[in-house]
N, C-alpha and C positions, 0 to 999 in steps of 0.2 A: 790662101784660103780667101774665097768669093764672095762675096757681100750675101749670095744666095746662101754660100754652102754654110755662112761665121750665125744668119739668122732658123738656118735651119739645124742648128748645134743646141743654139739656147733654145729654142721651144726645146729640147729634147732634156733640158740639163734640167726645164723649167717641169718639166710631164711628171719623170724622177722623186724629181724637188717636192712635186704633188703628193704624186704617189705614197711616198718616205712618207708620206707627212698625217692623210686618209689611213697607213694602215697603222701609227702612235695613237691618230682618236680611233680609231676601231681598238687595236685594244688594249686601250687605258676604260676604253666603255665596258670592254668585257670586263675589266676586275674590274672593275667600276659592280655591276651585273649581279658579282659571284659575289662580292661583298653585302650588296645587299642579300642576296638569297642566301648568302650564310647568317645574314643579320633577321634575317627571318626564320626561315627553320629552330635557331636559334631561340628566336620569343615564342616558336609553333612548340616548342624543347619547352621553356619556362609553362608556359599555363597550362600544359598537359601532366607538369609536373604541380605546379600549384592545387589543382582538379584534383590527380593521387591526393594530397594534403589536404585540400579543404573533406574530399569523402572522407581519408581517413579518417579525422574531429571528425564530423559528421557520425562517423558511428561510435567511432572511441561513446562521444557524447550518450546515444543510444543505447551501447554495451553500459552507462555508469547509471540512464534513467532504470534501467533494468533491473538493475545490483542492488537500485535505491529499490525499487519495490518487492523486490524479491528479503531482502534485510527487513523493512515496515513489512513485509506478513513471515518473517520466521517469527521478529519482538512482542508479532500480536497471537504471532503463536506459539508463543514461551509463556508469555502469563495467563493466557490461555489455558496452558500447563500445569504453571505454579496454579492459580486458584482451582479448579480437576484436582491440585494433588493435595490442597489443602482442603477441598471437603471430604476427601477420601478420607484426610486422619483427623476432620472429624467424625466416622462413620469410624474409625478405630479405636478410638477416645474410645466414645460411646458403645460401640463393642467390647472393647474392654472390660466398662466400668459396672458392664452387665453379669461379664464374667467371670471380676475382679472387685468384687463392692463393695471390698476396704479399701481401694485405690479412689471409688471419690471421696472422698474426703481431701485427702489429700490431692484434686486437680482442684477441690473448690475452695479449699484455703488460699490457693493462688492468689498473686491480680490476679482482679476479674478482666482486666484493658489486656490481658495478654495469655495465651494458651503454653500447656507444657510446650516443651520444646519449642516455643516459636513459634507453633499452630495459631490454630483458633482459638479463641478468647472462651471459657468457660459455660458462660451465660449463653454466646451462640452455641457450643456442640450439645447444649439444655433443647433450643429450642430450633436444634437443623431435630435432635432426636429424639422432638415431637412430630413434628415435620416427618417421619422416617413409617414414623411409627403411625400415620393417617387418623393421626388427634389434630385436628389444620385448625382449630377453631383456637387449643391453646399454643399452637405453634404462633399463633399470632400474635395472640398478645404478649408472647415470650418474643419472638423478635423485636416485637412496636416496645418493650422498654427494654431489650436490648440495643436499640438503635439510640431511646433518648438516653440512655446512661454514656452512650458512645457513638456520640453524634458524629465524627469527626472519623474513625477509627475507618483501617478499611475493608474490614467485611462490609461497614453498616450497605452499604449499595446492592451486600450479599445477602443483605438481609432483605430488603424491602423487595427484591426484586421477589425473594420465598414467599415471604408474602403474598405479592400475584399471584403465585403457583396455588396458592393453600388456599387463596379465593377462586380459580382457577378451577380449583380441584373441591374444589364446593359448589361450579355451578354459576356462581355471583358471575358472571358473563362484565354488565357492568363496570361491579369494581376492582376489578382483574387488569379488565384495563386502562380504567384510571394509574394502578399500580405501574402496573407494564410500564406505561406512559411517563409516570415521575423517576424511575430507574431511568431512561434511554434522554428524558433529559435532565436531571441532573446530576445524570452519572456517563457521559457520551464516552468515556475513556475508562469505561471498566469493562471486561471479561466478559460482565450479565449484560452489556447494553445491548449486544447481536442478539440474543436469546429474548428480553425482553421484548426490541419490534419480535419477532418471531410470533413470541404469543399473544403481544397483542393488537399483530394482521390473525393470530387465529381466532383469540377469540373475540374481535367484528367481524368477524364471515361466519362463525356461533350464528352472531347477529344477525344472520339475513345484511348485513352492513357491508358487502360486495364492492363496491366503492371503492371505499376506504381501506379495508383488509388490501383490497388489490396497489394504494398508493406508500400504504408501507411498508409490504414486501420490496414494491421498489425503492423505496426509501433505501431500505436496512441491505441491496445487494449494492445501492451505491454509497452508502456509508463506511458498509465493511460486508467488501468483496469477496475477502480470503478466506472468512469466517464458517465454519461450518451455519451457523447460522440462514446465512444469503444461498448454501445450495441449497436448503430445505425452501428456503421462499421460489427462488427459479425452478424449485421439482412443481412446488405450490401452483404457480403461475403457468405450468407449461399446463400443466393436466386441467388446467378451468378453462 
């Protein structure tokens, strides 16, 4: 083999070697790029999954908040129904006493702090009877006597509320306003508190203090949004 042929062969071998090396580099680069792309896709999938989980958690939290609000409304409704039921019991006892006068002594001989069958106390029933008969001055005296004898009774807030109703019925609006204010301030958890605020607003409106009445209605809606009294307050604000 002549020198020129040998050199040409050497160059060809080197060229083939270089091509093979280049192909290997390209192959490895392609494999690396494929792995990187796979990792990127995996990260994207993880991000999407994380976002989905975050959305589900947020949705569950919102549902929990909604459920809590609904439970609170149900609790308020149950308390309102229980108090309404007690008022109906009081009316029933009064009717029973009027229909069966011999039973009056049996009721009055019981513990004054407890009514028949765990219902309203007898002296509360008596006061409520006076109110139902539109005998408002005597009803005020009877309710005040009940409150004095039973300052911690569960019907004390109701008694104070009915005193306010008596003054309202007698058109003594300033006195009614003050009494309803006491119910709302001293017994905020009582089922009568929303009604007291409503009647307080009515009293102020009748006294031509419309701005103060509006403030009371707005506070009622904010404090007891699901109560029937709040619905009436909204109607009053809309009408004005």
